[in-house]
C-alpha positions as CSV (number, residue, x, y, z in Angstrom):
1,X,0.1,0.0,0.1
2,X,2.8,2.4,0.9
3,X,4.5,1.8,-2.5
4,X,1.3,2.3,-4.3
5,X,0.6,5.5,-2.5
6,X,4.0,6.8,-3.1
7,X,3.9,6.0,-6.8
8,X,0.5,7.8,-7.1
9,X,1.8,11.0,-5.2
10,X,4.9,10.9,-7.6
11,X,2.7,10.6,-10.6
12,X,0.5,13.6,-9.5
13,X,3.5,15.7,-8.6
14,X,5.7,15.1,-11.7
15,X,3.7,17.2,-14.1
16,X,3.5,20.0,-11.6
17,X,7.3,20.1,-11.1
18,X,7.8,19.9,-14.9
19,X,6.0,23.0,-15.3
20,X,7.9,25.0,-12.7
21,X,10.6,27.3,-14.0
22,X,14.2,26.3,-14.1
23,X,15.4,29.6,-12.9
24,X,14.1,32.5,-10.8
25,X,11.5,34.2,-13.1
26,X,11.6,37.7,-11.4
27,X,14.5,39.9,-12.0
28,X,15.4,43.4,-10.3
29,X,15.4,45.0,-13.8
30,X,12.8,47.9,-14.5
31,X,13.0,47.3,-18.2
32,X,11.2,44.1,-17.6
33,X,8.1,46.2,-15.7
34,X,6.2,46.6,-18.9
35,X,3.6,49.2,-19.0
36,X,0.0,47.9,-18.9
37,X,-3.0,46.9,-16.8
38,X,-2.3,44.5,-13.9
39,X,-4.5,42.8,-11.2
40,X,-3.4,41.9,-7.7
41,X,-2.1,38.3,-7.2
42,X,-3.6,37.7,-3.9
43,X,-1.7,34.6,-3.1
44,X,1.7,36.4,-2.9
45,X,0.4,39.8,-1.7
46,X,0.6,40.6,2.1
47,X,-0.3,43.5,4.2
48,X,1.5,43.8,7.5
49,X,0.8,46.2,10.3
50,X,2.6,47.0,13.5
51,X,1.6,48.9,16.7
52,X,3.4,49.6,20.1
53,X,2.0,47.5,22.8
54,X,2.1,49.1,26.3
55,X,5.2,51.0,25.4
56,X,7.3,47.7,25.6
57,X,7.2,46.0,22.2
58,X,6.1,46.4,18.7
59,X,3.4,43.9,17.9
60,X,2.6,42.8,14.3
61,X,-0.4,41.2,12.5
62,X,-1.5,40.9,8.9
63,X,-4.3,41.0,6.2
64,X,-4.6,38.7,3.3
65,X,-6.9,38.1,0.2
66,X,-6.3,41.6,-1.3
67,X,-7.7,42.4,-4.6
68,X,-7.3,45.4,-7.0
69,X,-5.5,46.8,-10.0
70,X,-2.3,48.5,-11.2
71,X,-2.1,50.7,-14.4
72,X,1.7,50.9,-14.9
73,X,3.4,53.3,-17.1
74,X,6.9,54.4,-15.7
75,X,7.3,56.7,-18.9
76,X,4.2,58.7,-18.1
77,X,3.9,58.7,-14.2
78,X,0.6,60.7,-14.4
79,X,-1.0,57.6,-16.1
80,X,0.1,55.2,-13.3
81,X,-2.6,54.3,-10.9
82,X,-3.0,51.6,-8.1
83,X,-6.2,50.6,-6.4
84,X,-6.2,48.0,-3.6
85,X,-9.1,46.5,-1.5
86,X,-8.5,44.4,1.6
87,X,-11.1,42.3,3.5
88,X,-10.9,43.5,7.1
89,X,-12.4,40.0,8.2
90,X,-8.9,38.6,7.3
91,X,-7.1,40.5,10.2
92,X,-4.8,38.1,11.9
93,X,-2.2,37.9,14.8
94,X,-0.5,34.9,16.2
95,X,-3.0,35.1,19.2
96,X,-6.4,33.9,18.6
97,X,-8.0,36.2,21.3
98,X,-6.3,39.3,19.6
99,X,-7.4,38.2,16.2
100,X,-11.0,37.7,17.5
101,X,-10.8,41.2,19.0
102,X,-9.5,42.8,15.7
103,X,-12.3,41.1,13.8
104,X,-15.0,42.5,16.3
105,X,-16.7,45.8,16.7
106,X,-13.9,46.7,19.0
107,X,-11.6,47.3,16.2
108,X,-12.4,46.7,12.4
109,X,-15.9,45.7,12.7
110,X,-16.0,43.6,9.3
111,X,-19.8,43.0,9.7
112,X,-20.4,46.8,9.2
113,X,-17.1,47.7,7.3
114,X,-16.1,44.6,5.2
115,X,-13.4,46.1,3.4
116,X,-10.6,48.9,3.4
117,X,-9.5,50.4,0.3
118,X,-6.7,52.6,-1.1
119,X,-6.7,54.6,-4.2
120,X,-3.9,56.6,-5.5
121,X,-4.1,60.1,-6.6
122,X,-0.5,60.6,-7.7
123,X,2.4,58.6,-8.3
124,X,5.9,60.1,-8.4
125,X,8.8,57.9,-9.7
126,X,12.5,58.2,-8.5
127,X,14.4,55.5,-10.3
128,X,13.3,52.2,-8.7
129,X,11.3,54.0,-5.9
130,X,7.9,55.9,-5.9
131,X,6.0,58.0,-3.8
132,X,2.4,57.0,-4.0
133,X,-0.1,59.6,-2.7
134,X,-3.9,58.6,-2.2
135,X,-6.6,58.3,0.0
136,X,-7.5,55.1,2.5
137,X,-11.1,54.4,3.4
138,X,-11.3,52.3,6.5
139,X,-13.9,52.0,9.2
140,X,-16.3,54.2,7.1
141,X,-13.7,57.2,7.1
142,X,-11.6,58.3,4.3
143,X,-8.2,60.1,4.9
144,X,-5.2,60.8,3.1
145,X,-2.3,58.4,3.1
146,X,1.1,58.4,1.4
147,X,3.0,55.2,0.8
148,X,6.9,54.8,0.0
149,X,7.2,52.1,-2.7
150,X,10.2,50.3,-4.0
151,X,10.4,48.1,-7.1
152,X,11.4,44.5,-6.4
153,X,11.3,42.6,-9.5
154,X,9.5,41.7,-12.9
155,X,9.4,38.9,-15.3
156,X,7.0,36.1,-16.7
157,X,5.8,33.4,-14.6
158,X,3.4,30.5,-15.7
159,X,2.4,32.5,-18.7
160,X,1.7,35.7,-16.8
161,X,3.8,39.0,-16.8
162,X,4.4,39.8,-13.0
163,X,5.8,42.8,-11.2
164,X,6.4,42.9,-7.6
165,X,6.8,46.0,-5.1
166,X,7.2,46.6,-1.4
167,X,5.5,49.8,0.2
168,X,5.7,51.3,3.6
169,X,3.6,54.1,5.4
170,X,2.1,55.1,8.8
171,X,-1.3,56.2,9.8
172,X,-3.1,57.1,13.2
173,X,-5.9,54.9,13.8
174,X,-7.9,57.3,15.8
175,X,-8.3,59.4,12.6
176,X,-10.5,56.5,11.3
177,X,-12.5,56.1,14.6
178,X,-10.6,53.0,15.8
179,X,-10.0,54.2,19.3
180,X,-10.1,51.0,21.5
181,X,-7.4,50.8,24.3
182,X,-5.6,54.0,23.3
183,X,-3.0,54.9,24.4
184,X,-2.1,51.4,25.7
185,X,-2.0,50.3,22.2
186,X,-0.4,53.0,20.0
187,X,-2.4,55.3,17.9
188,X,0.4,55.2,15.1
189,X,0.1,52.1,12.9
190,X,3.0,51.2,10.7
191,X,2.3,49.6,7.4
192,X,4.4,47.2,5.5
193,X,3.2,45.9,2.1
194,X,4.5,43.2,-0.4
195,X,2.4,43.3,-3.5
196,X,2.5,41.2,-6.8
197,X,0.6,42.2,-9.8
198,X,0.1,40.1,-12.8
199,X,-1.4,40.1,-16.4
200,X,-1.5,37.7,-19.3
201,X,1.6,37.6,-21.2
C-alpha cells in the first residue's frame, strides 16, 4: 500500500514539477516592468501592520486576500494608478484572542465595514522608488495616506507577466474612528506591504 501511495503521489507531482521554471523568473530589472493593466495576485500579496504594545514591544499582524489593479506606465507617471481592496475580516495575529478582537466591533468591525480600500491620486517615480499619494477608506472614514514604494522585480511566470513592489507608510487609527485601548496600544500604525501584480503575457 505504501509503495502504491508513493507511486501515485509521484505521478501527480511530476507534471507540476515539470511546469515549474528552471530559474528564478523575477529579475530586479525595471526594463522588464512593462506598461499595462495588472491585477493583484492575492496569494503572494501581504499587508502587515505593527503597533506599539504598552510601550514595551512592537506587535505585528497581517491581512490577506487583497484584490485590486495597477495601471503601470513608468514613462508617464501621471497615467500610473493603483487601487487595492483588503477584507478587514482577514485580520490576523499569532494570538487567537487578539485576532478575534480585531475582527469584532472593538476594532475593524467587518460586519459593518467589510473592506478597506486605497486609491492613488498621484504617483511620483524616482528610479526604482516611488511616492504614492492617495486616500485610504477604513472603518467608514476616508483620509489621505502616502506610501513609499520600491520596485522588487519583474518577469514572466506561468504564462503571466508579473511585477512586484514593497511599500511602507504610517497612519493614526484614531483618525479612522478606531480608538480601542488608546494609548495602551499606540495610535500610530506602521504599514508594510508586499504586493505582486500580474497580467496575461
